[in-house]
C-alpha positions in Angstrom: 1.0 63.4 -2.9 4.0 65.5 -4.0 5.9 64.8 -7.1 9.2 63.9 -5.1 7.6 61.1 -2.9 5.7 59.6 -5.8 8.9 58.0 -7.8 10.4 56.7 -4.6 6.7 55.0 -3.7 6.6 53.5 -7.4 10.0 52.7 -7.3 9.6 50.5 -4.2 6.1 49.1 -6.0 7.7 48.3 -8.8 10.8 46.7 -7.0 8.2 44.7 -4.4 6.3 43.7 -8.0 9.5 42.4 -9.2 10.8 40.7 -6.6 7.4 38.7 -6.5 7.6 38.0 -10.0 10.7 36.2 -9.4 9.5 34.1 -6.1 9.3 30.3 -7.1 5.7 29.0 -7.6 4.0 27.2 -5.1 4.4 23.1 -6.0 1.0 21.5 -6.7 0.5 17.9 -4.8 1.2 16.4 -8.4 4.9 18.5 -8.5 5.6 16.7 -4.6 5.0 13.6 -5.5 8.1 11.4 -6.2 7.2 7.5 -7.7 10.7 6.4 -6.9 10.0 6.0 -3.2 10.5 2.8 -2.0 12.5 1.4 -5.1 15.3 1.2 -3.3 16.2 -1.2 -0.2 18.1 -0.4 3.2 21.7 -1.8 3.2 23.4 -0.4 5.9 23.7 -1.7 9.5 22.3 1.1 11.1 19.1 1.1 8.9 18.5 -2.4 9.1 19.9 -3.7 12.6 21.9 -6.5 11.1 24.4 -7.6 9.0 22.2 -9.2 6.0 24.1 -12.4 4.6 25.5 -12.6 1.0 23.0 -14.9 -0.1 20.4 -11.9 0.3 22.7 -9.3 -1.8 23.8 -7.6 1.0 20.4 -6.1 1.4 16.8 -6.7 3.0 13.2 -6.4 1.1 12.8 -2.5 0.2 9.6 -0.9 -0.3 9.2 -3.5 -3.5 7.6 -0.2 -5.5 7.5 0.3 -8.7 7.6 3.8 -10.6 5.8 3.6 -13.7 2.8 5.1 -15.0 -1.2 4.5 -13.5 -4.1 6.2 -12.8 -5.7 5.7 -9.2 -6.7 2.3 -8.4 -6.5 1.4 -12.1 -6.3 -1.5 -14.3 -2.9 -0.8 -15.7 0.4 0.0 -14.1 2.7 0.5 -17.0 5.8 0.1 -15.5 9.9 -0.9 -16.3 11.2 -4.2 -14.8 14.7 -4.6 -13.9 14.4 -8.2 -12.2 11.6 -10.2 -13.2 10.5 -12.4 -9.9 11.2 -9.8 -7.8 8.7 -8.0 -5.6 7.7 -5.4 -8.2 9.8 -6.3 -10.9 12.0 -3.1 -10.5 15.0 -2.9 -8.3 16.9 1.1 -8.2 20.1 -0.6 -7.6 19.9 -2.4 -11.0 21.1 -0.5 -14.5 19.3 -2.8 -17.1 15.8 -2.8 -18.3 14.3 -6.4 -19.4 11.0 -4.8 -20.8 8.1 -2.6 -19.9 4.9 -4.5 -18.2 1.2 -3.7 -17.9 0.3 -5.0 -14.0 2.0 -4.6 -10.9 1.5 -4.6 -7.4 4.6 -5.0 -5.6 3.8 -8.5 -4.4 6.1 -10.6 -6.6 3.1 -11.4 -8.6 1.1 -9.6 -11.9 4.2 -7.5 -14.0 1.8 -9.2 -17.3 2.4 -8.5 -21.2 6.3 -7.5 -21.3 6.9 -5.1 -24.0 10.7 -3.8 -25.4 11.5 -1.3 -28.0 14.6 -2.8 -30.3 16.7 -1.3 -33.1 19.3 -3.8 -34.9 20.3 -7.4 -34.2 19.1 -8.8 -31.0 18.3 -12.7 -29.9 15.8 -14.2 -28.0 18.2 -13.9 -24.9 19.9 -10.6 -25.1 17.7 -7.8 -26.1 17.6 -5.9 -22.5 19.2 -2.7 -22.5 21.3 -0.6 -20.0 19.8 3.0 -18.4 21.0 5.8 -16.2 18.9 7.2 -13.3 20.4 10.5 -14.8 18.1 10.0 -17.9 14.6 8.5 -15.9 11.9 10.5 -14.8 8.4 9.7 -13.8 5.3 11.9 -12.0 2.0 10.3 -11.4 0.6 8.9 -14.7 3.9 9.4 -16.3 7.0 7.4 -16.8 10.6 7.7 -19.4 13.7 6.3 -19.7 16.4 6.4 -22.2 17.1 3.1 -23.2 21.3 3.5 -24.0 21.6 -0.1 -26.2 19.1 1.3 -28.5 19.6 4.9 -28.4 15.5 5.2 -27.3 14.0 7.5 -25.5 10.6 5.9 -23.8 7.9 7.5 -22.1 4.6 5.9 -21.0 1.3 7.2 -19.8 -2.1 5.2 -18.9 -5.7 5.5 -18.3 -7.7 3.1 -16.2 -7.6 0.7 -18.7 -4.9 1.3 -21.4 -1.3 1.9 -21.5 0.0 4.6 -24.1 3.9 3.9 -25.3 5.6 6.4 -27.1 9.5 5.8 -28.5 11.6 8.6 -30.0 14.5 6.8 -32.0 17.5 8.4 -32.8 18.1 6.2 -35.6 17.4 2.8 -36.8 14.3 1.1 -37.2 12.1 0.2 -34.4 11.4 -3.3 -33.6 9.0 -4.5 -30.5 9.6 -7.3 -28.7 6.5 -8.8 -26.8 7.9 -11.4 -24.3 4.8 -13.4 -23.2 6.4 -16.3 -21.9 7.9 -14.5 -19.0 6.0 -12.6 -15.9 6.4 -12.1 -12.0 4.2 -15.6 -12.2 4.3 -18.5 -14.0 2.9 -18.4 -17.3 1.4 -21.5 -19.0 0.0 -20.2 -22.3 0.1 -17.4 -24.3 -0.8 -16.1 -27.5 0.2 -13.0 -30.3 -2.0 -12.4 -33.4 -1.8 -9.2 -35.8 -5.3 -7.7 -35.8 -5.3 -5.6 -38.9 -2.2 -3.9 -40.7 -1.4 -1.4 -37.6 -2.7 -4.0 -35.0 -2.3 -6.8 -32.8 -3.7 -8.7 -29.7 -3.4 -11.6 -27.9 -3.6 -13.2 -24.4 -0.9 -13.9 -21.3 -2.3 -16.7 -19.3 -1.1 -16.9 -15.7 -2.9 -16.7 -12.2 -5.2 -14.9 -14.8 -5.7 -14.7 -18.4 -4.8 -11.2 -19.6 -6.4 -10.1 -23.0 -4.3 -7.5 -24.7 -5.3 -5.4 -28.2 -3.0 -3.0 -29.2 -2.7 -0.5 -32.1 0.9 1.2 -33.6 1.5 4.1 -35.4 3.2 2.3 -38.1 1.8 -0.6 -40.3 3.2 -4.3 -39.2 5.4 -5.5 -41.4 5.2 -9.6 -39.8 5.3 -10.9 -36.0 8.5 -13.4 -36.1 9.4 -15.8 -33.6 13.1 -15.9 -32.3 13.9 -19.3 -30.6 16.0 -18.6 -26.9 17.0 -21.1 -24.5 13.9 -21.8 -22.7 11.2 -20.1 -25.0 10.3 -18.5 -28.4 10.1 -14.5 -28.0 7.4 -12.9 -30.4 9.0 -9.7 -32.4 7.3 -7.1 -34.2 8.7 -5.8 -37.5 6.9 -3.1 -38.8 6.8 -2.1 -42.6 9.3 0.8 -44.4 12.5 1.8 -44.6 11.8 4.8 -42.4 14.8 5.2 -40.1 14.5 7.4 -36.6 11.7 9.2 -35.7 8.5 8.0 -33.4 6.6 5.1 -32.8 3.5 5.3 -30.4 2.1 2.0 -29.3 -1.8 1.9 -27.7 -2.9 -0.9 -25.8 -6.0 -1.9 -24.0 -6.0 -4.9 -21.5 -9.1 -6.9 -20.2 -9.3 -9.5 -17.9 -12.6 -10.9 -19.9 -12.0 -10.8 -23.9 -9.7 -9.9 -26.6 -13.3 -7.7 -27.6 -13.3 -6.4 -24.1 -9.8 -5.2 -24.7 -10.1 -3.8 -27.9 -13.3 -1.9 -26.5 -11.3 -0.9 -23.5 -8.8 1.1 -26.2 -11.1 2.7 -28.4 -13.4 3.9 -25.5 -10.5 5.7 -23.1 -7.5 6.4 -25.2 -7.9 5.5 -28.9 -8.6 9.3 -30.3 -6.2 10.9 -27.9 -2.4 11.9 -28.7 0.0 11.0 -25.8 0.3 14.7 -24.4 -3.2 15.0 -23.7 -3.2 11.2 -22.1 -0.2 11.9 -20.0 -2.3 15.8 -18.9 -5.9 13.7 -18.0 -3.5 11.5 -16.0 -1.8 14.3 -13.8 -5.3 16.0 -13.3 -6.5 13.3 -12.0 -4.0 12.6 -9.7 -3.9 16.8 -9.4 -7.8 16.1 -8.0 -7.6 13.0 -5.6 -4.2 14.6 -3.7 -5.2 18.2 -3.7 -8.5 16.4 -1.2 -5.3 16.8 1.5 -3.9 20.5 1.4 -1.0 20.9 3.6 0.6 24.2 5.0 4.0 24.8 6.6 6.3 21.8 7.3 9.5 21.1 5.7 9.8 20.9 1.6 11.5 17.3 2.6 8.2 16.5 4.6 5.8 17.9 1.8 7.3 15.4 -0.4 7.7 13.0 1.6 4.0 13.6 2.6 2.7 13.4 -1.1 4.8 11.0 -2.4 3.2 8.5 0.7 -0.3 9.6 0.1 -0.1 8.8 -3.9 1.3 5.5 -3.2 -1.7 4.5 -1.3 -3.9 4.9 -3.7 -2.5 2.0 -6.3 -4.3 -0.9 -5.1 -6.9 -2.3 -4.7 -6.7 -2.7 -8.9 -9.7 -2.2 -11.1 -10.8 -5.5 -12.9 -13.9 -4.2 -14.7 -14.8 -3.2 -18.4 -15.7 -0.1 -19.9 -18.9 -1.9 -20.9 -19.3 -3.2 -17.0 -18.2 -6.6 -17.8 -16.0 -8.7 -15.4 -14.9 -12.2 -14.7 -16.3 -13.8 -11.4 -14.9 -15.9 -9.0 -16.2 -19.0 -10.9 -14.7 -17.4 -14.4 -18.0 -16.4 -15.4 -18.5 -13.1 -17.6 -21.0 -11.0 -15.7 -22.2 -7.4 -15.8 -23.4 -5.8 -12.6 -24.1 -2.3 -11.0 -20.5 -1.8 -9.5 -17.0 -1.6 -10.6 -15.1 -4.7 -9.9 -11.7 -4.7 -8.1 -9.4 -7.1 -6.6 -9.6 -7.9 -3.7 -7.5 -5.4 -0.9 -3.8 -6.8 0.8 -6.1 -7.5 4.1 -3.3 -8.4 6.9 -1.4 -5.3 5.5 -3.5 -2.6 5.0 -6.6 -3.0 7.5 -4.8 -1.1 9.8 -4.7 2.2 7.7 -4.5 2.6 4.0 -8.3 1.3 3.5 -9.1 3.7 6.3 -7.6 6.4 4.0 -9.3 4.9 0.9 -12.6 5.2 2.3 -12.1 9.0 3.4 -11.4 10.1 0.4 -12.4 7.5 -2.2 -15.8 6.6 -0.7 -17.5 5.1 -3.5 -14.4 3.1 -4.7 -13.9 1.5 -1.0 -17.9 0.7 -1.7 -16.8 -1.1 -5.0 -14.2 -3.0 -3.7 -16.6 -4.4 -0.5 -18.8 -5.1 -2.8 -16.4 -7.1 -5.1 -15.3 -9.0 -2.0 -19.0 -10.1 -1.2 -19.2 -10.8 -4.6 -16.5 -13.3 -4.7 -17.5 -14.7 -1.3 -21.3 -15.6 -2.5 -19.2 -17.5 -5.4 -16.9 -19.4 -2.6 -19.1 -19.5 0.9 -16.6 -17.4 3.0 -15.5 -13.8 2.6 -12.1 -13.5 0.8 -9.2 -12.8 2.9 -5.4 -11.7 2.1 -2.6 -14.1 3.9 -3.6 -14.2 7.5 -6.5 -13.2 9.6 -10.0 -12.1 8.5 -9.9 -8.5 8.3 -12.2 -8.4 6.2 -14.1 -7.8 9.0 -12.6 -4.8 9.8 -12.3 -3.2 6.5 -16.2 -3.6 6.7 -16.9 -2.6 9.8 -14.9 0.3 9.6 -16.1 1.7 6.3 -19.7 1.6 7.7 -19.1 3.3 10.9 -17.5 6.0 8.8 -20.7 6.5 7.0 -19.8 4.2 3.6 -22.9 2.3 2.5 -22.2 1.8 -1.1 -22.2 -2.0 -0.6 -24.6 -4.7 1.0 -23.9 -4.6 4.9 -26.3 -7.5 5.4 -25.0 -9.9 3.0 -21.5 -9.0 3.7 -22.0 -9.5 7.3 -23.6 -13.4 6.9 -20.1 -14.2 4.8 -18.2 -12.5 8.0 -20.5 -14.7 10.1 -19.6 -17.5 8.0 -16.3 -16.8 8.3 -16.1 -16.6 12.1 -18.3 -19.8 13.0 -17.9 -22.6 10.2 -14.8 -24.5 10.1 -14.0 -26.8 7.3 -11.4 -27.0 4.5 -13.5 -24.1 2.3 -13.1 -22.0 4.8 -9.5 -20.2 4.3 -9.9 -17.1 6.1 -9.8 -18.9 9.7 -7.5 -21.7 9.7 -7.8 -23.6 13.3 -11.3 -22.3 13.6 -12.1 -25.4 15.4 -9.4 -25.0 18.3 -10.2 -21.6 18.5 -13.5 -21.8 19.1 -13.1 -24.8 21.5 -9.8 -23.9 23.8 -10.3 -19.9 23.1 -6.8 -20.0 21.3 -5.2 -21.3 17.9 -2.7 -24.1 19.6 0.9 -23.9 19.1 2.8 -27.5 18.5 6.0 -27.2 20.6 9.0 -27.7 18.3 12.6 -28.7 20.0 14.9 -26.5 17.9 12.6 -23.8 16.0 13.9 -21.5 13.9 12.8 -18.3 12.1 11.4 -20.7 9.0 9.7 -23.1 11.1 6.2 -23.6 9.8 3.4 -23.7 12.1 0.2 -22.6 13.2 1.7 -19.0 14.0 -1.2 -19.4 16.9 -0.2 -16.4 18.8 -0.7 -14.1 16.1 -3.9 -15.9 15.1 -5.4 -15.8 18.0 -4.6 -12.1 18.7 -6.0 -11.6 15.2 -9.0 -13.5 15.4 -10.0 -12.2 18.6 -9.8 -8.3 17.3 -12.0 -9.7 14.2 -14.5 -11.4 16.3 -14.5 -7.5 17.7 -14.8 -5.9 14.4 -17.6 -8.3 13.2 -19.6 -7.6 16.7 -19.8 -3.9 15.6 -20.9 -4.7 12.6 -23.4 -7.1 14.1 -24.8 -4.0 16.2 -25.3 -1.6 13.7 -27.3 -4.3 11.5 -29.4 -5.2 14.7 -28.3 -8.9 15.2 -27.4 -9.1 18.5 -27.0 -12.8 19.1 -24.0 -12.2 16.9 -22.7 -9.2 18.1 -22.9 -10.6 22.1 -21.1 -13.8 20.9 -18.4 -11.9 18.9 -17.9 -9.7 21.8 -17.4 -12.5 24.3 -14.7 -14.1 22.0 -13.1 -10.8 21.2 -11.6 -11.4 25.0 -10.0 -14.4 23.9 -6.7 -12.4 23.3 -6.0 -12.7 26.9 -5.8 -16.5 26.4 -2.4 -16.5 25.2 -0.7 -14.0 27.8 1.9 -15.3 30.1 2.0 -13.2 33.3 5.1 -14.6 33.9 6.7 -13.3 31.2 4.5 -9.9 30.7 4.2 -11.4 27.1 2.0 -13.1 25.0 3.3 -16.8 24.2 2.6 -19.9 21.9 0.3 -22.2 24.3 0.0 -25.9 23.3 -3.1 -27.8 22.6 -3.0 -29.1 26.8 -2.9 -25.8 27.6 1.0 -25.4 29.0 3.2 -23.0 27.5 5.7 -23.5 24.7 9.0 -23.8 25.7 11.5 -22.9 24.9 10.7 -19.5 24.8 12.7 -16.6 23.7 10.7 -13.5 23.6 13.2 -11.7 20.9 13.3 -14.6 18.2 11.4 -13.6 15.4 9.7 -16.0 12.9 7.9 -16.4 9.9 5.0 -19.0 10.9 5.6 -20.9 14.4 4.5 -18.5 17.4 4.3 -15.5 15.5 3.9 -14.4 12.3 6.8 -12.2 10.7 7.5 -11.1 14.3 9.3 -12.1 17.7 7.1 -11.9 21.0 7.7 -8.4 21.6 6.5 -7.0 18.3 3.0 -9.5 19.1 2.4 -8.4 22.6 0.8 -5.8 22.8 -1.6 -6.0 19.9 -5.6 -5.6 21.5 -7.1 -2.4 19.9 -9.9 -3.1 20.8 -9.3 -3.4 24.6 -6.4 -1.6 25.5 -7.4 -1.0 28.7 -8.0 -5.1 29.4 -4.5 -5.3 28.1 -3.1 -3.3 31.0 -5.3 -5.2 33.5 -3.5 -8.5 32.5 -0.1 -6.6 33.9 0.0 -5.6 37.9 -0.8 -2.0 37.3 -0.3 0.6 34.5 3.3 1.0 35.7 4.4 -2.4 35.2 2.9 -1.9 31.6 4.7 1.3 30.9 7.9 -0.7 32.4 6.9 -3.5 30.0 6.1 -0.8 27.2 10.0 0.9 28.0 11.4 -2.3 27.2 9.9 -3.3 23.8 11.3 0.7 22.7 15.0 0.1 24.8 15.6 -3.5 24.3 18.8 -3.7 22.1 17.9 -5.8 19.0 20.4 -8.9 18.7 22.1 -9.0 15.0 22.1 -12.6 15.3 18.4 -12.7 14.9 18.2 -12.4 10.7 14.9 -12.4 8.9 14.4 -10.7 6.0 11.2 -8.6 6.3 11.8 -7.8 10.0 14.3 -4.7 10.4 14.7 -1.4 11.4 14.3 -1.3 14.8 13.4 1.0 17.9 15.0 -1.4 20.4 12.5 -4.5 19.9 9.8 -2.6 18.0 10.0 -3.0 14.1 8.6 -0.6 11.4 10.2 -2.6 8.9 7.1 -4.9 9.0 3.2 -4.1 9.7 3.0 -6.4 13.2 3.4 -3.6 15.8 2.6 -0.4 14.0 0.0 0.3 16.3 2.4 -0.2 19.5 3.7 3.2 19.5 0.4 5.0 20.6 0.0 2.7 23.8 1.4 5.6 26.2 -1.4 7.3 25.9 -3.3 5.1 28.2 -0.6 5.4 30.7 -0.8 9.2 30.8 2.6 10.1 28.7 1.3 11.0 25.1 4.5 13.1 24.8 6.5 9.7 25.0 4.1 8.3 22.0 4.9 11.9 20.1 8.5 11.8 20.4 8.8 8.0 19.1 6.2 9.2 16.3 8.5 11.9 15.4 11.9 9.5 15.1 9.7 7.0 13.4 8.7 9.6 10.3 12.0 11.6 10.5 14.3 8.3 10.5 12.4 5.4 8.4 10.9 7.3 5.8 13.6 8.3 2.7 16.5 6.6 4.4 20.0 7.4 3.3 19.3 8.6 0.0 15.5 10.0 0.5 13.6 7.6 -1.6 14.1 4.0 0.7 11.6 2.8 2.9 12.4 0.5 6.1 10.5 -2.1 4.6 7.8 -3.2 2.2 5.0 -0.9 1.4 2.9 -3.6 1.3 0.7 -1.9 -1.1 0.3 1.2 0.5 0.4 0.2 4.5 3.9 1.7 4.8 3.1 4.9 3.3 -0.7 5.7 4.7 1.4 5.0 8.1 3.1 8.4 7.4 0.1 10.0 5.9 -2.0 10.1 9.1 0.4 10.5 11.5 1.9 14.1 9.4 -2.0 14.9 9.5 -2.5 14.3 13.1 -4.9 11.8 13.2 -4.4 7.7 13.0 -6.8 4.8 13.2 -5.5 3.4 16.3 -8.5 0.8 15.9 -9.7 0.8 12.5 -12.7 -0.8 12.8 -13.8 1.6 15.2 -15.2 4.7 13.4 -12.7 7.0 15.1 -8.9 8.2 15.4 -6.3 8.6 17.9 -5.2 12.1 17.7 -1.4 13.1 16.9 0.5 16.2 16.6 0.6 17.3 12.9 4.2 17.5 11.0 2.3 21.1 9.3 1.0 23.5 10.6 -2.4 23.5 8.7 -4.4 20.9 7.1 -7.5 21.1 5.2 -9.1 17.8 3.8 -12.4 17.3 1.4 -13.8 14.4 2.7 -17.3 12.7 1.7 -19.4 14.7 4.4 -17.4 17.9 3.9 -14.6 19.6 4.5 -12.2 19.2 7.9 -9.6 21.5 8.5 -6.6 20.6 11.3 -4.9 23.3 12.8 -1.2 22.4 15.4 -0.6 25.3 17.9 2.8 25.3 19.3 5.3 22.8 17.8 6.1 20.4 20.7 5.2 17.1 21.9 2.7 17.6 24.6 -1.0 17.6 23.4 -2.3 20.2 26.1 -5.9 20.7 24.6 -8.2 19.5 21.6 -10.8 21.5 20.5 -13.2 20.2 17.7 -15.2 22.8 16.5 -16.5 24.8 19.8 -15.9 21.7 21.9 -13.2 20.9 24.1 -12.4 17.5 24.0 -12.0 15.1 27.1 -9.6 12.9 25.4 -7.5 11.9 22.6 -9.8 10.6 20.3 -11.8 12.2 17.6 -15.1 10.4 15.9 -15.3 10.2 12.4 -18.7 11.7 12.4 -17.9 14.5 15.0 -14.5 15.6 12.7 -17.3 15.9 9.9 -19.1 18.2 12.4 -16.5 20.1 14.0 -15.2 21.0 11.0 -12.1 22.0 12.4 -10.0 20.1 15.1 -7.3 22.5 17.0 -4.3 20.9 18.4 -2.5 23.0 20.9 1.1 21.3 21.7 3.6 22.0 24.2 7.4 21.9 24.5 8.3 19.6 27.2 11.0 20.5 29.7 13.6 17.3 29.9 12.0 14.7 27.1 13.1 11.2 28.1 15.3 9.7 25.9 13.1 7.9 24.0 
């Protein structure tokens, strides 16, 4: 090359290199996560669908999430509390922190072992501190806030069973309030004592007895008791006259004993500094979140995706200690060959989140199910949560997706008892005798029912029991129990027994077979005919037999017209229920019961209508107004898992089955590291109409792909075309 040409080429190379050096580095999944997602509440009429009364504070329930530090499915969630007896204890709209607690879920329970650093004079009734969101931050495994009253910068990091507090003081001598008389539960007893010159220990007895052992970076002078209006408040005073500087607290907790709490601390955190614990937490989350990598899409969508994926892995929570011990359902301390976890929030998260857990953390999933079996063998029945018997769905779906880390035969026996043995001990299936005799759970007629009327929720129970029967049938078939399979498959059609052909909706039936009247299909109930829903939000639930559901109508077009009414009939703002909000017509995304309904257009040849709805829901109800508001309760990860699945183009429409309905992903390319291998999903085109789906070398005949075929094919290509005249909804 001639010298005259070398310099321009060299200059170009230098400029390109310089430009490349200034390009922003691509964010990692952890960097995309915003732990504050869901910590606010919708308050605008346009978001809610009605005007909340002043007694609700002018808002409905938000996501009820917490921003504090935790590892995936850990025992410890170290998070700020702004209001005890609220969902997660933290409400973003507040400006005062009461304490930092060590357990959380987001369902008005837990928030145990409250600790608050203070300086100067305080009283037992006044030691909270104001804070500002400008001086607050969080990332997976880490939380920080500046306490204005005390000029303390508070930072927190966690391991599975331990919390690390680091308080940096500008001035003053640090003290520690350990307000054990309060939590999100009713505290029956508590104790705190010194355990050496730098250590303290104790317990808090609420629903469970939670033990703690903690060490401090400063010597303890004494523990004094301040007398308040309602209870005594322990305050730890530290020796020495040193003002300002750093105070560090390391605390281990256990649901078994003080000795185990100490052992948890010594094993997981004792020899580590704060930055090491923080870094290890970040690496742990990075490893999990990186199991799904997305390419393309807007930065906002990536942020929402990884924030939702993060939220999906905070519950269920570990309850076993480092030595393998846990306290079983009978209160006995035992050690077995699995990690012991809490029971999942099955009524909410069986729909999607537990499927996601199985895909990315199959070992945890197997241990969660084995923990449920252990509880069931103590009580005689498989445990459930809140409503329905959805342990059957969780177990069957996990088994069909290849998870074997649990005793499937024992699980099936317990689930058969749930489904066939009525009695006071069978809390999984109330009104089972009536269901078995009549083929439905009856609804006693009330003359003037209102939102809060307490009754059987007969329609919802019938629909859910029928689906649970189907799930049990699938599991029994896999385990070669043909008798149970046949009996449960027959019962799975019971959903049709509450279908009222005159209205085209599911409706309450009395014990004598007559329909409940009066009947307002738009009226929501907490527990009358329906559970946290109205007729529209309940009537299309038959994920195991959608073709059979459609056959209850005169023809497929009649079904489609009824489905159109679901999404087009305006919500009546006079109908007010605190956790039934954020609507598209009568469809409510703010609560779980109808989250599977947008996919129903697939069955009448109008897949593109479903996709338009899915895109609208993802855009409108996730990150509302301020970017971090969810349209309703996250319910331990269900709301956020819905977004994760639809963003990658898969959804467990019937979670008991081992397959997924395919949708148009938000991203151009998704790679997933699953237990059976890597899977790549590619979107070709950016329209709403799916023209072709290829799995591996095979063109799929429909819109479903099984978990096994997804792993075998390794590559799923979804061709999406734009439609010329899209419908308005």
